[in-house]
MARTORSE-745459 format. One line per field, with one value per residue (C-alpha): residue number from 1; residue in one letter; y, x negated, z. Coordinates in pm, 1 decimal. Layout:
i	c(NUM	...)
aa	c(A	...)
c2	c(Y	...)
c1	c(X	...)
c3	c(Z	...)
***
This chain:
i	c(1	2	3	4	5	6	7	8	9	10	11	12	13	14	15	16	17	18	19	20	21	22	23	24	25	26	27	28	29	30	31	32	33	34	35	36	37	38	39	40	41	42	43	44	45	46	47	48	49	50	51	52	53	54	55	56	57	58	59	60	61	62	63	64	65	66	67	68	69	70	71	72	73	74	75	76	77	78	79	80	81	82	83	84	85	86	87	88	89	90	91	92	93	94	95	96	97	98	99	100	101	102	103	104	105	106	107	108	109	110	111	112	113	114	115	116	117	118	119	120	121	122	123	124	125	126	127	128	129	130	131	132	133	134	135	136	137	138	139	140	141	142	143	144	145	146	147	148	149	150	151	152	153	154	155	156	157	158	159	160	161	162	163	164	165	166	167	168	169	170	171	172	173	174	175	176	177	178	179	180	181	182	183	184	185	186	187	188	189	190	191	192	193	194	195	196	197	198	199	200	201	202	203	204	205	206	207	208	209	210	211	212	213	214	215	216	217	218	219	220	221	222	223	224	225	226	227	228	229	230	231	232	233	234	235	236	237	238	239	240	241	242	243	244	245	246	247	248	249	250	251	252	253	254	255	256	257	258	259	260	261	262	263	264	265	266	267	268	269	270	271	272	273	274	275	276	277	278	279	280	281	282	283	284	285	286	287	288	289	290	291	292	293	294	295	296	297	298	299	300	301	302	303	304	305	306	307	308	309	310	311	312	313	314	315	316	317	318	319	320	321	322	323	324	325	326	327	328	329	330	331	332	333	334	335	336	337	338	339	340	341	342	343	344	345	346	347	348	349	350	351	352	353	354	355	356	357	358	359	360	361	362	363	364	365	366	367	368	369	370	371	372	373	374	375	376	377	378	379	380	381	382	383	384	385	386	387	388	389	390	391	392	393	394	395	396	397	398	399	400	401	402	403	404	405	406	407	408	409	410	411	412	413	414	415	416	417	418	419	420	421	422	423	424	425	426	427	428	429	430	431	432	433	434	435	436	437	438	439	440	441	442	443	444	445	446	447	448	449	450	451)
aa	c(M	F	A	T	T	P	V	R	R	A	T	V	V	A	L	A	V	A	V	L	S	P	A	L	V	T	G	L	A	G	A	A	T	Q	P	S	N	S	P	F	S	G	H	V	G	T	V	S	C	G	S	R	G	N	C	A	A	I	L	S	V	T	Y	L	A	T	E	R	N	G	R	W	G	R	A	I	E	V	P	G	L	G	A	R	Y	D	V	G	D	Q	V	T	I	N	F	L	T	C	G	I	G	Y	C	L	A	E	G	G	V	Y	E	S	D	P	S	R	F	V	P	F	I	L	S	A	R	N	G	T	W	S	K	A	R	S	A	I	V	H	G	L	G	K	P	G	S	A	T	I	T	H	A	A	C	A	G	E	N	C	L	V	I	G	T	Y	M	P	Q	T	G	L	Q	S	P	F	Y	I	T	V	R	R	G	I	W	S	K	P	R	T	I	P	G	I	V	L	G	S	D	V	L	L	Q	V	S	C	A	P	G	G	A	C	T	L	L	T	G	N	V	P	A	G	S	F	A	T	T	S	E	T	A	G	R	W	G	K	T	R	P	I	P	L	P	Q	L	T	D	Y	R	Y	F	F	S	C	G	S	P	G	I	C	G	F	A	V	N	T	D	F	V	A	G	P	M	V	D	I	E	H	R	G	T	W	R	G	L	R	D	I	K	G	L	P	A	D	A	S	I	N	G	L	A	C	A	G	A	S	C	V	V	I	G	D	L	P	N	L	D	E	S	N	Q	W	A	F	V	A	D	S	R	N	G	A	W	G	K	P	M	R	I	H	Q	T	G	R	G	V	A	A	G	N	A	S	G	D	A	V	S	C	F	S	A	G	D	C	I	A	G	G	S	R	S	E	R	A	G	A	A	W	L	A	R	Q	R	N	G	A	W	G	P	G	V	A	V	P	G	L	R	E	I	G	G	G	V	A	F	F	L	A	I	S	C	T	P	T	G	Y	C	T	A	G	G	Q	V	D	R	S	G	R	A	R	G	F	L	V	S	G	Q	D	G	R	W	R	E	A	R	L	I	S	P	P	P	A	G)
c2	c(0.0	233.8	155.7	419.2	197.8	111.6	-242.4	-331.5	-374.8	-457.3	-188.2	-9.7	-19.6	296.7	462.4	759.2	926.6	1247.0	1482.5	1285.6	1333.5	1450.8	1192.0	911.4	1023.4	1239.3	1532.6	1574.0	1848.0	2130.3	2380.8	2287.7	2194.5	1912.7	1651.3	1613.5	1312.1	1145.4	1305.3	1309.5	1021.4	1042.9	773.1	749.6	428.5	458.1	618.0	616.4	765.8	847.8	993.0	1131.8	1395.2	1355.4	1132.2	1138.3	990.0	921.7	1058.3	891.8	760.5	1112.9	1358.5	1379.3	1494.1	1565.0	1588.3	1818.8	1860.5	1699.5	1908.1	1776.6	2013.0	2011.5	1745.4	1865.2	1757.5	1605.0	1907.0	1953.7	1745.7	1882.8	2096.8	1843.4	1628.2	1652.9	1683.1	1314.1	1190.3	1014.2	1059.7	779.6	749.2	385.7	384.9	616.5	552.6	780.3	768.4	1016.2	1350.6	1209.8	1065.4	914.5	862.8	690.0	693.7	765.3	948.0	741.6	932.0	886.5	991.9	816.8	546.9	499.8	512.9	773.5	690.5	959.7	982.2	1263.0	1307.3	1526.3	1669.2	1779.2	1781.7	1980.6	1791.3	1831.1	1843.5	1509.3	1362.5	1071.3	736.8	620.7	553.6	593.5	474.0	93.6	107.4	-103.1	-10.1	-38.5	130.0	94.9	206.2	250.4	30.5	32.0	139.6	89.8	201.5	178.1	516.9	718.2	420.2	319.5	77.5	171.7	-110.1	-126.2	-327.3	-298.9	-394.8	-441.2	-406.7	-781.3	-1052.6	-1088.2	-813.1	-799.6	-607.8	-320.9	-134.7	207.5	265.6	593.7	656.8	981.4	1149.0	1038.7	822.2	556.1	459.5	199.7	-157.6	-482.0	-740.0	-1042.6	-1384.3	-1271.5	-1260.7	-1201.2	-1393.0	-1435.5	-1322.1	-952.0	-733.8	-704.6	-544.1	-464.4	-455.4	-324.9	-408.5	-150.9	-305.0	-206.3	-545.2	-547.0	-830.8	-828.0	-1018.5	-1142.7	-1365.2	-1447.5	-1350.7	-1528.1	-1846.8	-1817.9	-1843.8	-1623.1	-1598.2	-1366.6	-1235.8	-1037.2	-755.6	-645.2	-364.3	-406.2	-784.0	-998.0	-1351.6	-1648.7	-1659.9	-1844.8	-1978.8	-1971.3	-2316.8	-2270.0	-2501.4	-2448.9	-2125.8	-1955.7	-1634.1	-1518.4	-1198.8	-1185.7	-985.4	-952.6	-788.9	-826.3	-756.4	-842.2	-1004.5	-1349.4	-1316.8	-1219.1	-1303.3	-1406.5	-1454.2	-1525.0	-1519.0	-1815.1	-1881.7	-1947.8	-2322.6	-2392.9	-2080.7	-1819.0	-1947.2	-1803.9	-1867.2	-1716.3	-1718.1	-1846.9	-1826.2	-1770.0	-2061.6	-2056.1	-2349.2	-2342.5	-2201.9	-2356.3	-2294.6	-2096.4	-2343.1	-2247.4	-2023.1	-2133.0	-2148.6	-1848.1	-1619.1	-1338.4	-1188.6	-815.6	-716.4	-838.6	-661.8	-785.2	-640.7	-805.0	-1180.2	-1182.8	-1109.5	-1032.8	-1091.2	-923.0	-1006.6	-1104.7	-1410.6	-1497.3	-1616.2	-1973.5	-1864.6	-1626.7	-1347.6	-1113.7	-1123.8	-1064.6	-897.5	-1127.7	-1114.4	-1396.5	-1368.4	-1567.1	-1661.6	-1845.7	-1929.5	-2072.8	-1911.2	-1898.7	-1934.1	-1642.8	-1409.5	-1194.4	-820.8	-723.5	-381.9	-121.7	157.5	210.7	7.8	-191.8	-519.7	-847.3	-884.6	-679.3	-583.3	-620.5	-606.2	-381.6	-299.2	-350.5	-205.0	-287.5	-75.1	-360.6	-729.5	-766.0	-394.8	-319.1	-114.4	-271.0	-93.9	-187.2	-93.5	-162.2	-175.4	-122.7	256.1	533.7	659.4	374.7	258.2	125.6	101.9	-158.9	-158.4	-463.3	-417.6	-675.0	-935.1	-878.1	-719.0	-464.5	-394.8	-198.6	158.1	417.1	660.1	1001.4	1262.5	1028.2	1013.3	1394.0	1420.8	1117.5	1007.2	666.3	366.4	418.2	180.9	178.9	106.3	155.7	207.7	307.2	314.9	426.2	223.7	486.4	413.3	706.6	588.9	725.6	541.7	639.8	526.2	629.2	768.1	847.0	1214.2	1321.0	1038.9	1114.8	922.9	1126.0	1038.5	1069.3	1041.5	993.9	1006.8	928.7	816.5	475.5	424.2	764.7	919.9	1275.9	1374.8	1228.0	1479.5	1482.9	1526.1	1757.2	1765.6	2082.9	2359.7	2312.8	2510.8)
c1	c(0.0	-286.5	-494.7	-574.4	-409.9	-76.8	50.5	399.5	630.7	986.9	1251.8	1307.8	1651.5	1846.2	1865.8	2022.6	1901.6	1936.6	1686.6	1501.0	1595.1	1307.4	1426.5	1328.5	992.7	704.8	573.4	246.4	37.5	-128.0	-53.8	71.0	-249.0	-265.0	-542.4	-725.2	-699.1	-892.8	-893.8	-544.2	-434.1	-64.0	198.8	550.8	545.9	877.3	1213.9	1536.5	1875.0	2140.2	2404.9	2441.0	2174.0	2018.6	1710.8	1353.2	1021.8	671.7	396.0	55.1	129.8	71.3	334.2	714.8	932.7	1302.0	1593.3	1873.0	2192.8	2028.1	1707.2	1365.5	1134.0	754.3	606.0	510.8	263.3	395.8	503.4	396.5	80.1	-150.5	-463.0	-662.1	-700.8	-1032.2	-1128.9	-1211.1	-875.1	-632.1	-252.9	-31.9	347.9	444.7	818.1	1099.3	1473.5	1773.7	2145.7	2429.4	2281.2	1975.2	1631.3	1366.4	995.7	734.0	358.7	39.0	-289.9	-608.1	-852.7	-1218.6	-1368.3	-1265.1	-1137.9	-764.9	-420.0	-167.1	188.0	444.1	806.0	1006.1	1360.0	1544.1	1891.4	2037.4	1692.5	1505.5	1235.0	1172.2	822.3	652.0	677.9	504.8	667.4	611.1	955.4	1049.4	1351.3	1322.3	1289.1	972.9	602.2	459.3	486.7	720.5	663.6	914.4	821.1	1114.6	1476.2	1773.1	2133.2	2460.2	2617.7	2601.4	2532.9	2171.6	1948.8	1598.7	1370.4	1035.2	804.9	788.2	457.7	476.9	171.0	189.9	350.4	444.0	575.9	945.7	1154.7	1389.4	1653.1	1820.9	2152.7	2224.5	2591.6	2687.4	2369.8	2384.8	2097.6	2163.6	1924.3	1663.2	1760.4	1566.6	1692.4	1815.1	1670.7	1356.7	1008.7	728.3	404.8	211.3	524.7	587.2	872.6	854.9	1167.7	1534.0	1801.1	2156.4	2456.4	2723.6	2963.3	2729.0	2581.5	2200.1	1949.4	1606.6	1316.0	1043.3	750.0	384.0	268.1	-73.3	94.1	382.3	660.9	972.1	1310.7	1611.8	1849.4	2163.4	2339.8	2700.8	2843.7	2566.9	2599.4	2300.9	2334.5	2103.3	1763.8	1771.7	1435.9	1363.0	1236.4	906.7	647.8	281.8	187.5	-144.3	-211.7	149.2	357.3	713.5	1031.8	1341.6	1683.3	2040.3	2362.8	2636.4	2668.1	2508.4	2390.0	2024.4	1756.1	1394.4	1137.5	764.9	491.5	266.3	-90.6	36.2	9.6	363.1	513.1	744.2	1006.3	1332.9	1585.4	1925.1	2107.2	2458.3	2715.4	2441.6	2217.2	1883.3	1848.6	1472.0	1250.3	1287.1	1177.8	1385.3	1466.4	1299.8	1037.9	676.1	416.4	226.0	530.5	533.1	815.5	775.3	1103.6	1421.5	1753.2	2081.2	2433.3	2754.6	2723.1	2450.6	2079.9	1848.6	1474.9	1264.8	919.4	690.7	728.8	424.4	486.2	401.5	95.2	-4.4	-66.4	174.2	449.4	820.2	1012.2	1269.8	1554.8	1730.1	2058.1	2208.4	2577.3	2760.9	2435.7	2261.1	2003.6	2063.0	1809.2	1571.5	1676.6	1447.4	1505.9	1483.2	1350.3	1492.9	1331.3	1122.9	803.7	874.9	683.9	860.2	694.0	430.1	675.9	663.5	944.1	845.2	1141.2	1516.3	1797.7	2169.9	2470.3	2723.3	2729.7	2657.4	2575.7	2204.2	1922.1	1589.7	1274.8	943.5	665.0	558.8	205.1	256.6	244.3	139.6	376.9	622.9	843.3	1198.8	1517.5	1792.4	2149.2	2339.5	2714.8	2961.0	2685.6	2564.4	2223.8	2173.2	1841.6	1550.7	1568.2	1292.6	1281.1	1380.9	1106.4	836.5	637.3	618.1	474.7	243.6	-14.1	-112.6	14.1	337.6	509.8	764.2	696.7	1041.9	1410.3	1684.2	2058.9	2356.0	2681.0	2835.8	2586.0	2345.4	1984.7	1631.3	1327.3	966.4	622.3	296.7	204.2	-135.4	-165.2	-490.4	-678.0	-535.2	-267.4	42.2	364.1	695.8	1066.7	1379.1	1736.7	2075.6	2431.6	2556.3	2257.8	2275.2	1934.8	1811.5	1465.3	1173.5	963.3	619.5	597.7	318.0	133.9	119.6	-112.9	-473.8	-577.1)
c3	c(0.0	73.1	-235.5	-497.8	-756.9	-592.1	-559.8	-674.7	-380.8	-288.4	-303.7	20.3	183.5	267.6	611.9	784.5	1105.5	1295.5	1457.0	1723.1	2086.1	2312.7	2566.3	2331.5	2193.1	2305.1	2103.7	1916.7	2075.2	1886.6	1613.3	1267.5	1086.0	833.2	841.2	512.1	282.9	5.7	-344.5	-487.8	-707.7	-775.4	-754.1	-616.5	-414.5	-227.0	-304.1	-106.1	-193.7	65.4	-164.9	-514.6	-578.1	-234.2	-222.8	-95.2	-207.4	-76.5	-300.6	-272.2	82.3	216.2	89.0	100.1	-189.0	-142.7	-384.7	-271.8	-469.0	-771.6	-770.7	-670.7	-487.3	-469.4	-243.9	104.6	369.4	690.3	898.2	1258.2	1282.5	1552.7	1515.7	1716.1	1404.6	1223.5	857.7	826.6	955.3	722.2	706.5	574.4	552.4	595.1	524.4	420.9	426.7	366.9	429.9	394.8	497.3	676.8	608.7	832.0	768.8	981.9	950.2	1133.4	1149.6	1142.2	1358.5	1271.9	1607.0	1821.9	1588.6	1656.0	1496.1	1618.5	1495.4	1415.7	1307.0	1147.4	1022.7	772.9	784.1	449.3	288.2	555.2	743.5	1115.3	1260.9	1315.6	1663.1	1826.9	1751.7	2109.7	2260.1	2625.7	2820.1	2828.4	3205.6	3246.7	3245.7	2896.1	2557.6	2261.1	1901.5	1616.6	1320.7	1074.9	1024.2	792.8	765.6	583.9	520.5	842.6	1071.3	1120.9	1306.5	1423.3	1538.2	1711.4	1933.2	2311.7	2471.9	2851.6	3070.4	3128.1	2917.0	2551.5	2326.6	2242.8	1988.8	2072.7	1874.7	1867.6	1693.1	1516.8	1453.0	1280.7	1401.0	1764.8	1892.2	2151.6	2427.0	2327.0	2414.2	2390.8	2142.7	2341.2	2275.5	2091.5	2246.6	2001.1	2043.5	1719.9	1530.3	1464.8	1342.3	965.6	822.8	879.0	607.9	651.7	433.0	339.4	591.5	875.3	968.1	984.6	965.8	1128.3	972.1	1206.2	1131.0	1122.2	774.4	783.6	903.1	654.5	915.0	904.8	1076.3	1071.6	1336.7	1259.7	1444.7	1409.9	1625.4	1883.3	1912.8	1813.6	1684.9	1703.8	1535.4	1203.2	1076.0	702.2	599.1	415.4	265.4	348.5	170.2	94.6	-91.4	-123.6	-121.7	10.8	-61.4	157.4	111.6	243.6	57.7	307.1	652.0	644.0	282.6	237.2	-15.6	40.1	-235.7	-249.4	-508.0	-438.7	-553.7	-909.7	-861.1	-740.7	-899.1	-746.3	-503.3	-373.8	-99.1	-24.9	304.4	244.9	524.5	779.9	678.8	498.2	263.1	206.5	-67.0	-409.7	-766.9	-1013.3	-1289.6	-1614.4	-1451.1	-1514.6	-1237.8	-1375.7	-1363.3	-1108.3	-898.8	-841.6	-675.4	-503.5	-437.9	-291.5	-293.2	-184.5	-220.6	-488.7	-525.8	-818.9	-864.1	-1131.3	-1259.9	-1545.6	-1765.5	-1980.3	-2335.4	-2420.4	-2616.8	-2330.2	-2582.0	-2403.3	-2143.6	-2100.3	-1822.0	-1666.2	-1415.6	-1232.7	-1041.2	-757.3	-757.2	-479.1	-305.2	-614.7	-843.3	-1216.2	-1494.0	-1566.2	-1848.0	-2059.6	-2070.7	-2435.9	-2530.3	-2766.2	-2965.8	-3278.8	-3294.8	-2980.1	-2974.8	-2899.6	-2561.3	-2382.2	-2107.4	-1731.0	-1475.8	-1186.4	-957.1	-911.4	-698.8	-683.1	-589.1	-594.1	-681.0	-1052.7	-1097.1	-1075.6	-1228.5	-1327.9	-1439.4	-1591.7	-1828.0	-2183.9	-2315.4	-2687.1	-2666.1	-2430.8	-2164.4	-2225.3	-1941.4	-1948.1	-1743.8	-1788.9	-1657.8	-1534.3	-1564.1	-1425.1	-1422.5	-1782.0	-1842.6	-2117.4	-2292.8	-2151.8	-2284.6	-2282.8	-1989.4	-2127.3	-2114.7	-1985.0	-2306.9	-2312.5	-1958.6	-1970.6	-2222.4	-2090.2	-1898.0	-1703.4	-1462.2	-1178.6	-813.9	-660.2	-741.8	-497.1	-569.3	-361.3	-349.8	-581.4	-861.2	-823.2	-861.7	-852.8	-989.0	-925.7	-1026.0	-1185.7	-1525.7	-1670.6	-1768.1	-1934.0	-1765.9	-1421.6	-1234.2	-1151.8	-974.3	-1159.4	-1077.5	-1285.4	-1152.5	-1297.4	-1241.9	-1356.9	-1586.7	-1757.9	-1690.9	-1671.4	-1796.7	-1601.6	-1411.3	-1252.1	-876.4	-767.8	-434.3	-223.6	-349.5	-237.5	68.1)
***
């Protein structure tokens, strides 16, 4: 996530939150001075949309860009970081999620002397960001410390999760609910004590139910626990084979229906699982997908999920972008996304990211290598995928390779896609937004002015 050349990643889920209560977190001391970062290399690695025309994005893991009423502003530095930070310190924003009227971002400052990580959290109301505050939470009633690690929401109702570390004993997860801008007190999640496992992600469905993913990534063990109206269910392990050298994706579309996918070491091929009626069935191959295929994204909505990735041709001279859908708990065969436009080659396409606003209605994005500045977006309507069409305006602002890193859609069909485009030999971040698959012109996202 922090590399100069960004790694493809799963689409981030949406979240809404209010201005943080001083009773829950402590402040960051010092005047508003921004730590410096490495030389700028632009890419939009995360986007999140709360409502039509109101989204946010992370630029180059350091800056925040905000869309308000359909207009994107210039990216800004994290406001409110203290003057005690030195020139050599590094700022990173780890996650960003938005809901109706609110956004939340979490990150940290890597201090060089002494060497340590200082976490922070900040929120936005109607597109205006608050100052960063420490992500250390108070109010659990026992000696120790607790840090916010992730959050997700459906509409105006949100779930914030974190890890509580007592002075003695094992760490355990806690949660905070945010309902229409009001934060609850932090509470521990019953029945879960984390040893070698850690909190990984939370995903919330439009109905308000949320699912927490825990696991030990090096060991390849994962489990989920769901919450509905403050009540937590039993932990449900995800049956996995022995895995090495893999990358995972996780998303939930409705209560008890989530998707889990992994890229393996290209020996067994990509594998997927879907939770059906609260039960994980175990990872399995997608029929028709070769071992050297690659999954690059997963999105779920309602009772179905979609994966997107790259499908090499039989002669391995180029590759195709593919999607595969789940229906009634079973995965269908992969389908190629065909490309449109003058001079488009038969293959030479990759599938980068996907997001869904309802079951059978999704947006997928990817890149093409046959000409400069080429990237595509495809619309799924009522379960049927259309062709990949060129991103309007992207060729004019970029002269080299272009690809997507993230797509975020609201339940009403408003979507924003972001990624990286080469402009005069320099990587730059770009964004494109639209309603129901009708896209506006792509635009570059610029960092704050130097100095």
